[in-house]
C-alpha positions as CSV (number, residue, x, y, z in Angstrom):
1,M,-29.0,33.6,-45.8
2,D,-31.5,31.6,-47.8
3,I,-34.0,33.5,-49.9
4,L,-36.9,31.9,-51.9
5,I,-37.8,34.0,-55.0
6,V,-41.3,33.2,-56.3
7,D,-42.4,34.6,-59.7
8,D,-44.0,33.0,-62.8
9,S,-41.5,34.8,-65.0
10,K,-38.0,33.2,-65.1
11,A,-36.6,36.6,-66.3
12,M,-38.1,38.4,-63.3
13,R,-36.7,35.8,-60.9
14,A,-33.3,36.4,-62.4
15,I,-33.7,40.2,-62.0
16,V,-34.8,39.9,-58.4
17,M,-32.0,37.4,-57.7
18,R,-29.4,39.9,-59.1
19,A,-30.9,42.7,-57.0
20,V,-30.8,40.6,-53.9
21,K,-27.2,39.6,-54.5
22,G,-26.4,43.2,-54.8
23,V,-27.5,43.7,-51.2
24,F,-26.6,40.3,-49.7
25,A,-23.7,38.9,-51.8
26,D,-23.5,35.7,-49.8
27,A,-27.3,34.9,-50.1
28,T,-28.4,31.6,-51.4
29,C,-31.4,32.1,-53.7
30,R,-33.9,29.4,-54.5
31,E,-36.6,29.7,-57.1
32,A,-40.3,28.8,-57.5
33,S,-42.6,29.7,-60.4
34,N,-45.8,29.9,-58.3
35,G,-47.2,29.7,-54.8
36,L,-47.7,25.9,-54.9
37,E,-44.1,25.3,-55.8
38,A,-43.1,27.8,-53.1
39,L,-45.1,26.0,-50.4
40,A,-43.3,22.7,-51.4
41,A,-39.9,24.5,-51.2
42,V,-40.7,25.9,-47.8
43,K,-41.6,22.5,-46.5
44,Q,-38.4,21.1,-47.9
45,A,-36.2,23.8,-46.2
46,L,-37.4,26.9,-44.4
47,P,-35.9,30.1,-46.0
48,D,-35.0,33.2,-44.1
49,L,-37.0,35.3,-46.5
50,V,-39.7,34.7,-49.3
51,L,-39.9,37.3,-52.1
52,T,-43.1,36.7,-54.0
53,D,-44.9,38.2,-57.0
54,W,-48.6,38.8,-56.5
55,N,-50.1,37.5,-59.8
56,M,-49.1,34.0,-60.7
57,P,-51.0,30.9,-62.0
58,E,-52.1,28.1,-59.7
59,M,-51.5,30.1,-56.5
60,S,-51.0,33.8,-56.2
61,G,-48.5,35.5,-53.9
62,F,-51.3,36.7,-51.7
63,E,-52.7,33.2,-51.4
64,L,-49.1,32.0,-50.7
65,I,-48.8,34.4,-47.8
66,Q,-52.2,33.3,-46.4
67,A,-51.2,29.6,-46.7
68,L,-47.9,30.1,-45.0
69,R,-49.4,32.1,-42.1
70,S,-52.3,29.5,-41.7
71,E,-49.6,26.8,-41.4
72,G,-48.0,28.8,-38.6
73,H,-45.0,30.0,-40.4
74,T,-43.6,33.3,-39.1
75,L,-40.9,33.7,-41.7
76,K,-40.3,37.0,-43.4
77,I,-42.2,37.7,-46.6
78,G,-41.9,40.5,-49.1
79,M,-44.0,41.1,-52.2
80,V,-42.3,42.2,-55.5
81,T,-45.2,43.2,-57.6
82,S,-46.6,45.6,-60.3
83,E,-49.8,45.9,-58.2
84,S,-50.0,49.5,-57.0
85,N,-53.6,49.6,-55.6
86,P,-53.4,50.9,-52.0
87,E,-56.2,48.5,-50.9
88,L,-54.2,45.5,-52.2
89,K,-51.1,46.8,-50.4
90,D,-53.1,47.0,-47.2
91,Q,-54.4,43.5,-47.8
92,A,-51.0,42.1,-48.3
93,L,-49.5,43.8,-45.2
94,K,-52.5,42.6,-43.1
95,A,-52.0,39.1,-44.4
96,G,-48.4,39.1,-43.2
97,A,-46.2,40.7,-45.9
98,G,-43.4,42.7,-44.4
99,F,-43.1,45.0,-47.4
100,L,-44.2,45.6,-51.0
101,L,-41.6,46.4,-53.6
102,H,-43.0,47.8,-56.8
103,K,-41.8,46.8,-60.3
104,P,-39.9,48.3,-61.9
105,F,-37.6,48.8,-58.9
106,T,-34.1,50.3,-58.4
107,P,-31.2,48.6,-56.6
108,E,-31.7,51.2,-53.8
109,A,-35.4,50.3,-53.4
110,V,-34.5,46.6,-53.1
111,R,-31.8,47.4,-50.5
112,D,-34.1,49.7,-48.5
113,A,-37.0,47.1,-48.6
114,L,-34.7,44.2,-47.6
115,K,-33.1,46.1,-44.7
116,T,-36.6,46.6,-43.2
117,V,-36.9,42.9,-42.6
118,I,-33.3,41.7,-42.4
119,P,-30.8,43.9,-40.6
């Protein structure tokens, strides 16, 4: 399984990666620090799942979802974010996110969220 982790914080990418490996030990995790880097990474090799932060410089996670969907990508996407506004959550789900995982998160929350999109 190939998972692309997108967050402007290197430390948060490491935390998310560790949590993902706790659920899928054999997962390969790639990293991007913003939506533009993530788009380039997706064009290079299509991941099974994209986990993206919402607030990032250059291109937000929401804009990343919109860009991926407008290019016709149907890959699975989850948002890992500190945003808790219900309207923003609805916006993300309507744009094509499969789930939102709120920071800070527990290993159980990561497992439950990932299992909703990857059996």
